[in-house]
N, C-alpha and C positions, 0 to 999 in steps of 0.2 A: 449427451457427455459433452460435457466440456474442458476443455484442458489449456492451461493457464504457463505462461511462461512469462518470469521478470529478468528486466535485463536495466543498465545503466547503472550498477553498484561501482564502487573502487574506493580511492583512497583520495581524501580532500583533507583538506587545512579546517581548523577548525575555524567560523567565522564566514565559508563559504559554502558552498549552493551545489544542489545533484540533484537530478531529475530522473527520476523509475518511470520505465515504462511497463507495461505490463499486456500481452497480447495473448489474446484469447481466438482460439483455434476449437475446430470438431465440431461444432456447434454455436449460433451463435448464443451469445448470454443477455440476449432481450429479456425484460422483467426480472432482472437480477439485481439484486442490489451488489455493489462491489464493493471491497472495502481492503486495506493496510492493516496487516500486522510487522511488528518485529519482536526476532527473540534474541536477548545479548547472550554474550556467557555466561555461564552458569545461573542464565531467569527462565523466569516462565514468557512463554509469547505472550503479547501485549496487545491490546486493540491502540493504531495509532488514527484510521481515521478509514470512513466511507463514505457514499455517495448512491444515491440512488438511481437506478434505472433512466429515469428520465433525466438526472441531472440535480435537479431540481431540489437538493435537500443534501445536506451535508452534513457530518459529524465529525467530530475531532476528539481528540484524548484531550482533557484541558488546559495540559501545560504546555499542549503543543499546536493549539490552534494559536494562528498568527504566523507562525514560520514554514507551517506545513502547509500545502493547500493541495487536494486531490481534484480532479474531472478526469471526464471520460469523453471520448470518442466515440459513440456506438457504428458510426459509418466504419469506420478503419478499427471496429473491435478491440478498440486500447481503452486504457486506464493508467492515468500518470498520476504520479505523487511527485508533485516538487516541493521537493528541502531548502528552506534557508537559514542563515545565521545557525551552520550547524554548528554543533557541540561536542565533545568527546565519546559524552554520556548516552550517545545518536547513537554512537556506533553497536551495530545487529547484525543477523540476518535477518532482510525484509522480504514478505509473503504479500501478495496479495492474490485473493479469495473471490467466490464467489455464492451467495445463496440467498438465502429470505426469510425474513423475518428482525428482531431486534438487531439495528445495525452494527452496535459494539458490543453485542455478543459473539464471540466463538465457536457458538455449537448450533450457530444460525447459518454456518454457510459450510454448502458440499463441497464445492471443490478449492482447491489447492494449488499456486504454484510450488516451486523447489526452492527458491529464495534466493537474491539475490546478498549479498556481501555490499554492508559500507561499509566503512572505517572513519571512522574522522580524526587526525592527529592534533595534539593541541601547541 
């Protein structure tokens, strides 16, 4: 079993930056692909980014590539999401997840965090 806890969310002005963290506990997430998803108010959960266990492969939702960066530190059992040039439409609850399979597919993820709120003001 893997438990995931997100942190780092908050209120930020448009154009600003924020770094989210996802700490794993209960068991190491060795071998798992880690992903970030988000759910805006009234919308379905959508893929943001994913990273392979080794960190050698990353995937991003097309419109976010260049603004968001995913990374992981397996020694710390932590995954990060660096968000830059934030826009009001980035406002959402952000979730981290661990799983196997296709990186950008929601159903590939077995474990989920509870989410952290990110609010971007204009």
